All heavy atoms as a GROMACS GRO file, in nm:
protein
  635
    1MET      N    1  11.034   9.258  10.864
    1MET     CA    2  10.896   9.278  10.826
    1MET      C    3  10.889   9.397  10.732
    1MET      O    4  10.947   9.502  10.757
    1MET     CB    5  10.812   9.304  10.951
    1MET     CG    6  10.668   9.322  10.924
    1MET     SD    7  10.577   9.339  11.080
    1MET     CE    8  10.419   9.289  11.024
    2SER      N    9  10.817   9.384  10.623
    2SER     CA   10  10.804   9.492  10.526
    2SER      C   11  10.664   9.553  10.534
    2SER      O   12  10.570   9.489  10.582
    2SER     CB   13  10.832   9.440  10.385
    2SER     OG   14  10.740   9.340  10.352
    3PRO      N   15  10.647   9.675  10.486
    3PRO     CA   16  10.515   9.740  10.490
    3PRO      C   17  10.413   9.663  10.406
    3PRO      O   18  10.446   9.604  10.304
    3PRO     CB   19  10.541   9.877  10.429
    3PRO     CG   20  10.687   9.897  10.434
    3PRO     CD   21  10.750   9.761  10.432
    4SER      N   22  10.289   9.665  10.449
    4SER     CA   23  10.182   9.599  10.374
    4SER      C   24  10.144   9.678  10.250
    4SER      O   25  10.099   9.620  10.151
    4SER     CB   26  10.056   9.584  10.461
    4SER     OG   27  10.083   9.504  10.572
    5TYR      N   28  10.161   9.810  10.256
    5TYR     CA   29  10.125   9.896  10.144
    5TYR      C   30  10.244   9.986  10.111
    5TYR      O   31  10.306  10.042  10.200
    5TYR     CB   32  10.004   9.983  10.179
    5TYR     CG   33   9.882   9.903  10.216
    5TYR    CD1   34   9.854   9.873  10.349
    5TYR    CD2   35   9.796   9.853  10.118
    5TYR    CE1   36   9.744   9.798  10.384
    5TYR    CE2   37   9.686   9.778  10.152
    5TYR     CZ   38   9.660   9.751  10.285
    5TYR     OH   39   9.551   9.675  10.318
    6LEU      N   40  10.272   9.997   9.984
    6LEU     CA   41  10.381  10.083   9.938
    6LEU      C   42  10.325  10.193   9.852
    6LEU      O   43  10.216  10.180   9.794
    6LEU     CB   44  10.482  10.000   9.857
    6LEU     CG   45  10.550   9.886   9.932
    6LEU    CD1   46  10.632   9.802   9.835
    6LEU    CD2   47  10.637   9.939  10.044
    7GLU      N   48  10.400  10.302   9.840
    7GLU     CA   49  10.358  10.411   9.754
    7GLU      C   50  10.339  10.358   9.613
    7GLU      O   51  10.425  10.286   9.561
    7GLU     CB   52  10.463  10.522   9.756
    7GLU     CG   53  10.416  10.646   9.686
    7GLU     CD   54  10.511  10.762   9.708
    7GLU    OE1   55  10.577  10.767   9.813
    7GLU    OE2   56  10.517  10.847   9.619
    8GLY      N   57  10.226  10.389   9.553
    8GLY     CA   58  10.195  10.342   9.419
    8GLY      C   59  10.107  10.219   9.417
    8GLY      O   60  10.057  10.180   9.311
    9ASP      N   61  10.088  10.155   9.532
    9ASP     CA   62   9.996  10.041   9.538
    9ASP      C   63   9.853  10.089   9.514
    9ASP      O   64   9.817  10.202   9.548
    9ASP     CB   65  10.002   9.973   9.675
    9ASP     CG   66  10.124   9.887   9.694
    9ASP    OD1   67  10.194   9.861   9.596
    9ASP    OD2   68  10.147   9.844   9.810
   10TYR      N   69   9.772  10.002   9.459
   10TYR     CA   70   9.630  10.030   9.439
   10TYR      C   71   9.549   9.948   9.538
   10TYR      O   72   9.582   9.832   9.565
   10TYR     CB   73   9.587   9.995   9.296
   10TYR     CG   74   9.641  10.088   9.193
   10TYR    CD1   75   9.762  10.062   9.129
   10TYR    CD2   76   9.573  10.205   9.160
   10TYR    CE1   77   9.813  10.148   9.033
   10TYR    CE2   78   9.623  10.292   9.065
   10TYR     CZ   79   9.743  10.263   9.002
   10TYR     OH   80   9.793  10.349   8.908
   11VAL      N   81   9.444  10.010   9.590
   11VAL     CA   82   9.355   9.940   9.682
   11VAL      C   83   9.211   9.967   9.640
   11VAL      O   84   9.182  10.063   9.570
   11VAL     CB   85   9.375   9.984   9.828
   11VAL    CG1   86   9.514   9.949   9.877
   11VAL    CG2   87   9.346  10.132   9.846
   12VAL      N   88   9.123   9.880   9.686
   12VAL     CA   89   8.979   9.901   9.670
   12VAL      C   90   8.926   9.937   9.808
   12VAL      O   91   8.960   9.872   9.906
   12VAL     CB   92   8.909   9.773   9.617
   12VAL    CG1   93   8.759   9.793   9.611
   12VAL    CG2   94   8.966   9.733   9.483
   13SER      N   95   8.845  10.040   9.812
   13SER     CA   96   8.789  10.082   9.940
   13SER      C   97   8.640  10.108   9.926
   13SER      O   98   8.589  10.125   9.816
   13SER     CB   99   8.860  10.208   9.991
   13SER     OG  100   8.828  10.319   9.910
   14VAL      N  101   8.575  10.110  10.040
   14VAL     CA  102   8.432  10.144  10.044
   14VAL      C  103   8.416  10.269  10.129
   14VAL      O  104   8.495  10.295  10.220
   14VAL     CB  105   8.346  10.030  10.101
   14VAL    CG1  106   8.346   9.911  10.010
   14VAL    CG2  107   8.390   9.993  10.241
   15THR      N  108   8.315  10.345  10.097
   15THR     CA  109   8.291  10.468  10.173
   15THR      C  110   8.251  10.433  10.316
   15THR      O  111   8.186  10.332  10.341
   15THR     CB  112   8.183  10.554  10.105
   15THR    OG1  113   8.162  10.670  10.185
   15THR    CG2  114   8.054  10.480  10.088
   16THR      N  115   8.288  10.519  10.406
   16THR     CA  116   8.256  10.493  10.546
   16THR      C  117   8.108  10.519  10.574
   16THR      O  118   8.061  10.492  10.684
   16THR     CB  119   8.342  10.581  10.637
   16THR    OG1  120   8.330  10.717  10.597
   16THR    CG2  121   8.487  10.538  10.630
   17LYS      N  122   8.036  10.570  10.475
   17LYS     CA  123   7.890  10.586  10.492
   17LYS      C  124   7.821  10.450  10.486
   17LYS      O  125   7.709  10.435  10.530
   17LYS     CB  126   7.834  10.677  10.383
   17LYS     CG  127   7.884  10.819  10.394
   17LYS     CD  128   7.835  10.904  10.280
   17LYS     CE  129   7.897  11.043  10.290
   17LYS     NZ  130   7.867  11.124  10.176
   18LEU      N  131   7.889  10.349  10.428
   18LEU     CA  132   7.828  10.217  10.411
   18LEU      C  133   7.874  10.116  10.515
   18LEU      O  134   7.812  10.011  10.529
   18LEU     CB  135   7.861  10.161  10.272
   18LEU     CG  136   7.813  10.243  10.153
   18LEU    CD1  137   7.862  10.181  10.022
   18LEU    CD2  138   7.661  10.250  10.154
   19VAL      N  139   7.981  10.144  10.586
   19VAL     CA  140   8.034  10.048  10.683
   19VAL      C  141   8.061  10.116  10.816
   19VAL      O  142   8.085  10.237  10.822
   19VAL     CB  143   8.164   9.983  10.632
   19VAL    CG1  144   8.141   9.900  10.508
   19VAL    CG2  145   8.271  10.087  10.608
   20LYS      N  146   8.058  10.038  10.920
   20LYS     CA  147   8.093  10.087  11.052
   20LYS      C  148   8.239  10.051  11.077
   20LYS      O  149   8.278   9.935  11.058
   20LYS     CB  150   8.003  10.022  11.156
   20LYS     CG  151   8.022  10.077  11.293
   20LYS     CD  152   7.918  10.021  11.388
   20LYS     CE  153   7.937  10.084  11.524
   20LYS     NZ  154   7.826  10.050  11.613
   21LEU      N  155   8.319  10.147  11.116
   21LEU     CA  156   8.461  10.122  11.138
   21LEU      C  157   8.484  10.060  11.275
   21LEU      O  158   8.421  10.097  11.372
   21LEU     CB  159   8.539  10.253  11.126
   21LEU     CG  160   8.536  10.317  10.987
   21LEU    CD1  161   8.606  10.452  10.990
   21LEU    CD2  162   8.599  10.225  10.884
   22ARG      N  163   8.578   9.965  11.277
   22ARG     CA  164   8.610   9.893  11.400
   22ARG      C  165   8.762   9.882  11.414
   22ARG      O  166   8.836   9.901  11.318
   22ARG     CB  167   8.552   9.752  11.395
   22ARG     CG  168   8.405   9.747  11.381
   22ARG     CD  169   8.358   9.605  11.381
   22ARG     NE  170   8.213   9.606  11.367
   22ARG     CZ  171   8.145   9.518  11.301
   22ARG    NH1  172   8.206   9.418  11.243
   22ARG    NH2  173   8.015   9.525  11.293
   23LYS      N  174   8.802   9.846  11.532
   23LYS     CA  175   8.943   9.819  11.560
   23LYS      C  176   8.992   9.711  11.463
   23LYS      O  177   8.924   9.611  11.442
   23LYS     CB  178   8.960   9.772  11.704
   23LYS     CG  179   9.101   9.742  11.741
   23LYS     CD  180   9.110   9.696  11.884
   23LYS     CE  181   9.253   9.656  11.916
   23LYS     NZ  182   9.265   9.605  12.053
   24GLY      N  183   9.107   9.734  11.402
   24GLY     CA  184   9.163   9.638  11.308
   24GLY      C  185   9.133   9.671  11.163
   24GLY      O  186   9.199   9.619  11.073
   25ASP      N  187   9.036   9.758  11.137
   25ASP     CA  188   9.007   9.799  11.000
   25ASP      C  189   9.121   9.886  10.946
   25ASP      O  190   9.182   9.962  11.020
   25ASP     CB  191   8.877   9.880  10.992
   25ASP     CG  192   8.753   9.795  11.008
   25ASP    OD1  193   8.763   9.671  10.993
   25ASP    OD2  194   8.646   9.852  11.036
   26VAL      N  195   9.146   9.874  10.818
   26VAL     CA  196   9.247   9.956  10.752
   26VAL      C  197   9.172  10.067  10.678
   26VAL      O  198   9.079  10.040  10.603
   26VAL     CB  199   9.332   9.873  10.654
   26VAL    CG1  200   9.431   9.961  10.579
   26VAL    CG2  201   9.404   9.762  10.729
   27ILE      N  202   9.215  10.191  10.702
   27ILE     CA  203   9.145  10.306  10.644
   27ILE      C  204   9.239  10.391  10.560
   27ILE      O  205   9.360  10.389  10.578
   27ILE     CB  206   9.081  10.394  10.754
   27ILE    CG1  207   9.186  10.444  10.853
   27ILE    CG2  208   8.969  10.320  10.824
   27ILE    CD1  209   9.136  10.549  10.951
   28ILE      N  210   9.178  10.464  10.468
   28ILE     CA  211   9.248  10.567  10.392
   28ILE      C  212   9.199  10.701  10.444
   28ILE      O  213   9.078  10.721  10.458
   28ILE     CB  214   9.214  10.559  10.242
   28ILE    CG1  215   9.254  10.424  10.184
   28ILE    CG2  216   9.282  10.671  10.164
   28ILE    CD1  217   9.204  10.404  10.042
   29PHE      N  218   9.290  10.788  10.474
   29PHE     CA  219   9.250  10.921  10.520
   29PHE      C  220   9.346  11.025  10.466
   29PHE      O  221   9.458  10.994  10.427
   29PHE     CB  222   9.241  10.928  10.674
   29PHE     CG  223   9.371  10.900  10.744
   29PHE    CD1  224   9.453  11.005  10.784
   29PHE    CD2  225   9.411  10.771  10.769
   29PHE    CE1  226   9.572  10.981  10.851
   29PHE    CE2  227   9.532  10.745  10.834
   29PHE     CZ  228   9.611  10.850  10.875
   30LYS      N  229   9.298  11.148  10.463
   30LYS     CA  230   9.380  11.258  10.413
   30LYS      C  231   9.426  11.342  10.531
   30LYS      O  232   9.346  11.408  10.598
   30LYS     CB  233   9.303  11.344  10.314
   30LYS     CG  234   9.392  11.445  10.245
   30LYS     CD  235   9.319  11.515  10.134
   30LYS     CE  236   9.415  11.609  10.062
   30LYS     NZ  237   9.350  11.677   9.954
   31HIS      N  238   9.556  11.338  10.556
   31HIS     CA  239   9.616  11.413  10.664
   31HIS      C  240   9.656  11.551  10.610
   31HIS      O  241   9.706  11.561  10.497
   31HIS     CB  242   9.740  11.339  10.716
   31HIS     CG  243   9.796  11.396  10.841
   31HIS    ND1  244   9.885  11.500  10.840
   31HIS    CD2  245   9.773  11.366  10.971
   31HIS    CE1  246   9.917  11.530  10.963
   31HIS    NE2  247   9.850  11.451  11.046
   32PRO      N  248   9.634  11.658  10.686
   32PRO     CA  249   9.666  11.792  10.635
   32PRO      C  250   9.813  11.813  10.600
   32PRO      O  251   9.847  11.893  10.513
   32PRO     CB  252   9.622  11.886  10.748
   32PRO     CG  253   9.597  11.800  10.866
   32PRO     CD  254   9.577  11.660  10.819
   33THR      N  255   9.904  11.740  10.661
   33THR     CA  256  10.047  11.757  10.634
   33THR      C  257  10.102  11.648  10.543
   33THR      O  258  10.178  11.676  10.450
   33THR     CB  259  10.127  11.755  10.767
   33THR    OG1  260  10.076  11.856  10.852
   33THR    CG2  261  10.276  11.776  10.742
   34TYR      N  262  10.064  11.524  10.566
   34TYR     CA  263  10.123  11.410  10.496
   34TYR      C  264  10.044  11.365  10.373
   34TYR      O  265  10.089  11.278  10.300
   34TYR     CB  266  10.138  11.293  10.592
   34TYR     CG  267  10.228  11.324  10.709
   34TYR    CD1  268  10.176  11.350  10.836
   34TYR    CD2  269  10.366  11.329  10.694
   34TYR    CE1  270  10.258  11.379  10.943
   34TYR    CE2  271  10.450  11.358  10.800
   34TYR     CZ  272  10.394  11.383  10.924
   34TYR     OH  273  10.476  11.413  11.029
   35GLY      N  274   9.926  11.419  10.351
   35GLY     CA  275   9.845  11.377  10.237
   35GLY      C  276   9.773  11.247  10.267
   35GLY      O  277   9.738  11.220  10.383
   36TYR      N  278   9.752  11.166  10.164
   36TYR     CA  279   9.678  11.041  10.183
   36TYR      C  280   9.765  10.935  10.251
   36TYR      O  281   9.878  10.910  10.210
   36TYR     CB  282   9.627  10.987  10.050
   36TYR     CG  283   9.511  11.068   9.996
   36TYR    CD1  284   9.530  11.165   9.900
   36TYR    CD2  285   9.383  11.047  10.046
   36TYR    CE1  286   9.424  11.241   9.853
   36TYR    CE2  287   9.276  11.121  10.000
   36TYR     CZ  288   9.297  11.217   9.904
   36TYR     OH  289   9.192  11.292   9.859
   37LEU      N  290   9.710  10.873  10.354
   37LEU     CA  291   9.778  10.768  10.428
   37LEU      C  292   9.685  10.648  10.444
   37LEU      O  293   9.563  10.663  10.445
   37LEU     CB  294   9.819  10.818  10.567
   37LEU     CG  295   9.917  10.935  10.572
   37LEU    CD1  296   9.931  10.984  10.716
   37LEU    CD2  297  10.052  10.892  10.518
   38ILE      N  298   9.744  10.531  10.458
   38ILE     CA  299   9.670  10.408  10.487
   38ILE      C  300   9.722  10.357  10.620
   38ILE      O  301   9.842  10.332  10.633
   38ILE     CB  302   9.691  10.303  10.377
   38ILE    CG1  303   9.633  10.353  10.245
   38ILE    CG2  304   9.627  10.170  10.418
   38ILE    CD1  305   9.655  10.258  10.128
   39LYS      N  306   9.633  10.341  10.715
   39LYS     CA  307   9.670  10.296  10.850
   39LYS      C  308   9.561  10.207  10.906
   39LYS      O  309   9.446  10.209  10.863
   39LYS     CB  310   9.688  10.416  10.945
   39LYS     CG  311   9.791  10.517  10.902
   39LYS     CD  312   9.930  10.467  10.924
   39LYS     CE  313  10.032  10.572  10.882
   39LYS     NZ  314  10.164  10.520  10.883
   40GLU      N  315   9.599  10.131  11.007
   40GLU     CA  316   9.505  10.043  11.076
   40GLU      C  317   9.452  10.113  11.201
   40GLU      O  318   9.527  10.177  11.274
   40GLU     CB  319   9.576   9.914  11.116
   40GLU     CG  320   9.489   9.817  11.191
   40GLU     CD  321   9.566   9.693  11.233
   40GLU    OE1  322   9.667   9.659  11.170
   40GLU    OE2  323   9.522   9.630  11.330
   41ILE      N  324   9.322  10.097  11.226
   41ILE     CA  325   9.261  10.154  11.346
   41ILE      C  326   9.298  10.067  11.465
   41ILE      O  327   9.279   9.945  11.465
   41ILE     CB  328   9.108  10.160  11.333
   41ILE    CG1  329   9.068  10.258  11.224
   41ILE    CG2  330   9.044  10.198  11.467
   41ILE    CD1  331   8.919  10.259  11.195
   42CYS      N  332   9.354  10.131  11.567
   42CYS     CA  333   9.391  10.059  11.690
   42CYS      C  334   9.294  10.086  11.803
   42CYS      O  335   9.272  10.001  11.888
   42CYS     CB  336   9.530  10.102  11.735
   42CYS     SG  337   9.656  10.057  11.619
   43GLN      N  338   9.240  10.205  11.801
   43GLN     CA  339   9.156  10.245  11.912
   43GLN      C  340   9.070  10.362  11.870
   43GLN      O  341   9.107  10.439  11.781
   43GLN     CB  342   9.246  10.287  12.028
   43GLN     CG  343   9.183  10.290  12.162
   43GLN     CD  344   9.290  10.314  12.268
   43GLN    OE1  345   9.402  10.358  12.240
   43GLN    NE2  346   9.256  10.284  12.391
   44LYS      N  347   8.954  10.376  11.932
   44LYS     CA  348   8.866  10.489  11.904
   44LYS      C  349   8.829  10.554  12.036
   44LYS      O  350   8.805  10.486  12.134
   44LYS     CB  351   8.740  10.442  11.833
   44LYS     CG  352   8.642  10.552  11.803
   44LYS     CD  353   8.514  10.497  11.746
   44LYS     CE  354   8.417  10.613  11.723
   44LYS     NZ  355   8.285  10.564  11.686
   45ASN      N  356   8.825  10.686  12.034
   45ASN     CA  357   8.769  10.757  12.149
   45ASN      C  358   8.682  10.870  12.097
   45ASN      O  359   8.661  10.882  11.977
   45ASN     CB  360   8.879  10.805  12.245
   45ASN     CG  361   8.968  10.910  12.186
   45ASN    OD1  362   8.926  10.986  12.098
   45ASN    ND2  363   9.091  10.916  12.230
   46GLU      N  364   8.634  10.955  12.185
   46GLU     CA  365   8.540  11.060  12.144
   46GLU      C  366   8.606  11.165  12.054
   46GLU      O  367   8.537  11.238  11.984
   46GLU     CB  368   8.475  11.127  12.266
   46GLU     CG  369   8.572  11.202  12.354
   46GLU     CD  370   8.643  11.114  12.456
   46GLU    OE1  371   8.615  10.994  12.465
   46GLU    OE2  372   8.729  11.167  12.527
   47ASN      N  373   8.739  11.170  12.052
   47ASN     CA  374   8.810  11.269  11.970
   47ASN      C  375   8.857  11.216  11.835
   47ASN      O  376   8.904  11.293  11.753
   47ASN     CB  377   8.930  11.324  12.047
   47ASN     CG  378   8.888  11.396  12.173
   47ASN    OD1  379   8.789  11.468  12.172
   47ASN    ND2  380   8.959  11.372  12.281
   48GLY      N  381   8.851  11.086  11.814
   48GLY     CA  382   8.894  11.031  11.687
   48GLY      C  383   8.950  10.891  11.700
   48GLY      O  384   8.931  10.823  11.800
   49TYR      N  385   9.022  10.850  11.595
   49TYR     CA  386   9.079  10.716  11.589
   49TYR      C  387   9.230  10.723  11.610
   49TYR      O  388   9.297  10.806  11.550
   49TYR     CB  389   9.052  10.652  11.453
   49TYR     CG  390   8.908  10.626  11.426
   49TYR    CD1  391   8.832  10.719  11.354
   49TYR    CD2  392   8.846  10.511  11.471
   49TYR    CE1  393   8.698  10.697  11.328
   49TYR    CE2  394   8.712  10.488  11.446
   49TYR     CZ  395   8.639  10.581  11.374
   49TYR     OH  396   8.507  10.558  11.349
   50TYR      N  397   9.279  10.632  11.691
   50TYR     CA  398   9.424  10.614  11.704
   50TYR      C  399   9.463  10.513  11.598
   50TYR      O  400   9.405  10.404  11.591
   50TYR     CB  401   9.459  10.563  11.844
   50TYR     CG  402   9.607  10.549  11.865
   50TYR    CD1  403   9.683  10.655  11.915
   50TYR    CD2  404   9.673  10.431  11.833
   50TYR    CE1  405   9.819  10.643  11.933
   50TYR    CE2  406   9.809  10.417  11.851
   50TYR     CZ  407   9.881  10.523  11.900
   50TYR     OH  408  10.017  10.511  11.916
   51VAL      N  409   9.561  10.545  11.513
   51VAL     CA  410   9.598  10.458  11.402
   51VAL      C  411   9.747  10.426  11.405
   51VAL      O  412   9.826  10.499  11.465
   51VAL     CB  413   9.563  10.522  11.266
   51VAL    CG1  414   9.414  10.540  11.250
   51VAL    CG2  415   9.636  10.654  11.246
   52GLN      N  416   9.782  10.316  11.339
   52GLN     CA  417   9.922  10.279  11.324
   52GLN      C  418   9.938  10.207  11.191
   52GLN      O  419   9.843  10.153  11.136
   52GLN     CB  420   9.969  10.189  11.437
   52GLN     CG  421   9.911  10.050  11.435
   52GLN     CD  422   9.966   9.964  11.548
   52GLN    OE1  423  10.021  10.013  11.644
   52GLN    NE2  424   9.949   9.834  11.535
   53GLY      N  425  10.061  10.206  11.141
   53GLY     CA  426  10.090  10.135  11.018
   53GLY      C  427  10.128   9.990  11.046
   53GLY      O  428  10.146   9.950  11.161
   54SER      N  429  10.141   9.913  10.939
   54SER     CA  430  10.175   9.772  10.955
   54SER      C  431  10.325   9.751  10.971
   54SER      O  432  10.369   9.645  11.011
   54SER     CB  433  10.125   9.693  10.834
   54SER     OG  434  10.186   9.743  10.716
   55TYR      N  435  10.400   9.852  10.939
   55TYR     CA  436  10.546   9.845  10.944
   55TYR      C  437  10.592   9.909  11.075
   55TYR      O  438  10.546  10.019  11.110
   55TYR     CB  439  10.603   9.921  10.823
   55TYR     CG  440  10.750   9.913  10.804
   55TYR    CD1  441  10.813   9.790  10.792
   55TYR    CD2  442  10.826  10.028  10.797
   55TYR    CE1  443  10.950   9.783  10.773
   55TYR    CE2  444  10.962  10.021  10.778
   55TYR     CZ  445  11.023   9.898  10.766
   55TYR     OH  446  11.159   9.891  10.748
   56PRO      N  447  10.678   9.844  11.150
   56PRO     CA  448  10.717   9.897  11.280
   56PRO      C  449  10.772  10.040  11.277
   56PRO      O  450  10.757  10.114  11.373
   56PRO     CB  451  10.826   9.800  11.328
   56PRO     CG  452  10.799   9.674  11.256
   56PRO     CD  453  10.740   9.714  11.123
   57LYS      N  454  10.835  10.081  11.167
   57LYS     CA  455  10.892  10.216  11.160
   57LYS      C  456  10.796  10.318  11.101
   57LYS      O  457  10.832  10.434  11.083
   57LYS     CB  458  11.020  10.214  11.076
   57LYS     CG  459  11.131  10.134  11.140
   57LYS     CD  460  11.256  10.135  11.056
   57LYS     CE  461  11.366  10.056  11.123
   57LYS     NZ  462  11.488  10.050  11.042
   58SER      N  463  10.673  10.277  11.070
   58SER     CA  464  10.578  10.371  11.011
   58SER      C  465  10.523  10.467  11.116
   58SER      O  466  10.535  10.443  11.236
   58SER     CB  467  10.463  10.296  10.943
   58SER     OG  468  10.385  10.230  11.038
   59THR      N  469  10.463  10.573  11.070
   59THR     CA  470  10.407  10.673  11.161
   59THR      C  471  10.281  10.619  11.227
   59THR      O  472  10.209  10.537  11.172
   59THR     CB  473  10.374  10.802  11.086
   59THR    OG1  474  10.287  10.771  10.978
   59THR    CG2  475  10.497  10.870  11.035
   60THR      N  476  10.256  10.670  11.347
   60THR     CA  477  10.136  10.633  11.422
   60THR      C  478  10.068  10.762  11.467
   60THR      O  479  10.119  10.872  11.443
   60THR     CB  480  10.168  10.549  11.546
   60THR    OG1  481  10.237  10.633  11.640
   60THR    CG2  482  10.254  10.430  11.512
   61SER      N  483   9.960  10.748  11.537
   61SER     CA  484   9.892  10.866  11.592
   61SER      C  485   9.977  10.938  11.694
   61SER      O  486   9.951  11.054  11.724
   61SER     CB  487   9.758  10.826  11.653
   61SER     OG  488   9.664  10.800  11.552
   62GLN      N  489  10.077  10.873  11.747
   62GLN     CA  490  10.167  10.943  11.839
   62GLN      C  491  10.239  11.058  11.770
   62GLN      O  492  10.268  11.160  11.829
   62GLN     CB  493  10.269  10.847  11.899
   62GLN     CG  494  10.209  10.752  11.999
   62GLN     CD  495  10.313  10.660  12.059
   62GLN    OE1  496  10.413  10.629  11.994
   62GLN    NE2  497  10.289  10.616  12.181
   63SER      N  498  10.268  11.041  11.641
   63SER     CA  499  10.338  11.147  11.567
   63SER      C  500  10.246  11.229  11.477
   63SER      O  501  10.272  11.347  11.455
   63SER     CB  502  10.453  11.088  11.485
   63SER     OG  503  10.404  10.994  11.392
   64ILE      N  504  10.139  11.170  11.426
   64ILE     CA  505  10.052  11.244  11.333
   64ILE      C  506   9.921  11.288  11.397
   64ILE      O  507   9.844  11.359  11.336
   64ILE     CB  508  10.022  11.163  11.206
   64ILE    CG1  509   9.945  11.036  11.238
   64ILE    CG2  510  10.150  11.134  11.130
   64ILE    CD1  511   9.896  10.959  11.117
   65GLY      N  512   9.894  11.246  11.519
   65GLY     CA  513   9.771  11.284  11.587
   65GLY      C  514   9.657  11.189  11.559
   65GLY      O  515   9.669  11.097  11.478
   66LEU      N  516   9.547  11.212  11.627
   66LEU     CA  517   9.428  11.130  11.606
   66LEU      C  518   9.366  11.161  11.471
   66LEU      O  519   9.377  11.273  11.421
   66LEU     CB  520   9.326  11.156  11.716
   66LEU     CG  521   9.363  11.109  11.855
   66LEU    CD1  522   9.256  11.152  11.955
   66LEU    CD2  523   9.379  10.958  11.860
   67VAL      N  524   9.301  11.064  11.413
   67VAL     CA  525   9.232  11.080  11.286
   67VAL      C  526   9.084  11.098  11.316
   67VAL      O  527   9.021  11.008  11.372
   67VAL     CB  528   9.253  10.957  11.196
   67VAL    CG1  529   9.173  10.970  11.067
   67VAL    CG2  530   9.401  10.938  11.167
   68ASN      N  531   9.030  11.215  11.281
   68ASN     CA  532   8.886  11.231  11.306
   68ASN      C  533   8.806  11.181  11.186
   68ASN      O  534   8.860  11.163  11.076
   68ASN     CB  535   8.850  11.375  11.347
   68ASN     CG  536   8.869  11.473  11.236
   68ASN    OD1  537   8.832  11.448  11.123
   68ASN    ND2  538   8.927  11.587  11.269
   69PHE      N  539   8.678  11.161  11.207
   69PHE     CA  540   8.593  11.098  11.106
   69PHE      C  541   8.593  11.176  10.975
   69PHE      O  542   8.588  11.117  10.867
   69PHE     CB  543   8.450  11.082  11.159
   69PHE     CG  544   8.364  10.997  11.074
   69PHE    CD1  545   8.375  10.859  11.076
   69PHE    CD2  546   8.273  11.054  10.988
   69PHE    CE1  547   8.297  10.780  10.995
   69PHE    CE2  548   8.192  10.976  10.906
   69PHE     CZ  549   8.204  10.837  10.910
   70ASN      N  550   8.600  11.307  10.980
   70ASN     CA  551   8.596  11.389  10.859
   70ASN      C  552   8.719  11.371  10.769
   70ASN      O  553   8.714  11.403  10.651
   70ASN     CB  554   8.583  11.537  10.895
   70ASN     CG  555   8.452  11.567  10.963
   70ASN    OD1  556   8.355  11.494  10.944
   70ASN    ND2  557   8.450  11.670  11.043
   71MET      N  558   8.827  11.319  10.824
   71MET     CA  559   8.949  11.296  10.745
   71MET      C  560   8.945  11.166  10.667
   71MET      O  561   9.020  11.146  10.573
   71MET     CB  562   9.071  11.294  10.838
   71MET     CG  563   9.097  11.425  10.912
   71MET     SD  564   9.212  11.406  11.049
   71MET     CE  565   9.364  11.369  10.964
   72ILE      N  566   8.858  11.074  10.706
   72ILE     CA  567   8.857  10.938  10.650
   72ILE      C  568   8.788  10.936  10.514
   72ILE      O  569   8.676  10.982  10.500
   72ILE     CB  570   8.791  10.839  10.747
   72ILE    CG1  571   8.870  10.838  10.878
   72ILE    CG2  572   8.784  10.700  10.686
   72ILE    CD1  573   8.804  10.757  10.989
   73GLU      N  574   8.856  10.878  10.416
   73GLU     CA  575   8.803  10.865  10.280
   73GLU      C  576   8.734  10.730  10.259
   73GLU      O  577   8.642  10.720  10.180
   73GLU     CB  578   8.915  10.879  10.177
   73GLU     CG  579   8.987  11.012  10.184
   73GLU     CD  580   8.908  11.125  10.120
   73GLU    OE1  581   8.833  11.098  10.026
   73GLU    OE2  582   8.924  11.239  10.164
   74GLY      N  583   8.782  10.625  10.327
   74GLY     CA  584   8.721  10.495  10.308
   74GLY      C  585   8.790  10.385  10.386
   74GLY      O  586   8.896  10.406  10.446
   75LYS      N  587   8.727  10.269  10.384
   75LYS     CA  588   8.782  10.148  10.448
   75LYS      C  589   8.838  10.059  10.337
   75LYS      O  590   8.768  10.028  10.240
   75LYS     CB  591   8.672  10.075  10.524
   75LYS     CG  592   8.716   9.941  10.578
   75LYS     CD  593   8.599   9.869  10.642
   75LYS     CE  594   8.637   9.726  10.676
   75LYS     NZ  595   8.522   9.654  10.735
   76VAL      N  596   8.963  10.020  10.352
   76VAL     CA  597   9.027   9.935  10.251
   76VAL      C  598   8.971   9.793  10.264
   76VAL      O  599   8.965   9.736  10.373
   76VAL     CB  600   9.180   9.932  10.271
   76VAL    CG1  601   9.244   9.832  10.176
   76VAL    CG2  602   9.239  10.071  10.250
   77ILE      N  603   8.926   9.740  10.149
   77ILE     CA  604   8.874   9.603  10.151
   77ILE      C  605   8.962   9.508  10.070
   77ILE      O  606   8.949   9.386  10.082
   77ILE     CB  607   8.728   9.595  10.102
   77ILE    CG1  608   8.714   9.652   9.962
   77ILE    CG2  609   8.636   9.667  10.199
   77ILE    CD1  610   8.578   9.628   9.900
   78MET      N  611   9.050   9.564   9.986
   78MET     CA  612   9.133   9.476   9.903
   78MET      C  613   9.252   9.553   9.847
   78MET      O  614   9.240   9.668   9.810
   78MET     CB  615   9.050   9.423   9.785
   78MET     CG  616   9.125   9.336   9.690
   78MET     SD  617   9.029   9.294   9.541
   78MET     CE  618   8.884   9.220   9.610
   79LYS      N  619   9.366   9.487   9.844
   79LYS     CA  620   9.483   9.542   9.777
   79LYS      C  621   9.492   9.475   9.641
   79LYS      O  622   9.479   9.353   9.629
   79LYS     CB  623   9.608   9.511   9.859
   79LYS     CG  624   9.735   9.562   9.798
   79LYS     CD  625   9.852   9.528   9.886
   79LYS     CE  626   9.983   9.567   9.823
   79LYS     NZ  627  10.098   9.526   9.906
   80ILE      N  628   9.514   9.555   9.539
   80ILE     CA  629   9.519   9.501   9.403
   80ILE      C  630   9.662   9.472   9.365
   80ILE      O  631   9.750   9.548   9.390
   80ILE     CB  632   9.457   9.599   9.301
   80ILE    CG1  633   9.311   9.622   9.339
   80ILE    CG2  634   9.469   9.546   9.160
   80ILE    CD1  635   9.243   9.728   9.254
   0.00000   0.00000   0.00000
C-alpha cells in the first residue's frame, strides 16, 4: 500500500469555518515540529482530534499528539 498523498502533491481544501469536521475527513494542519501535514480524522474528544495517515508507516497522533482546532488549516476535498 502506498501513501495517498506525497510531498509536492496539490490538494484543494475548504476552510473549517465552512464545514463541520467528522471522522473520516482528511485535514491539513500545521504541526509545530513537522510543519504542514495531511491526515485523516479517526476520533475526536474534548482535547482535539486523533489523526492517522493513509500509509501504515505514517505518523499518527500516538507520535505527534492530538490535533487541536487551532492547528487545522482546512478540509481536503480533492487531490489534483
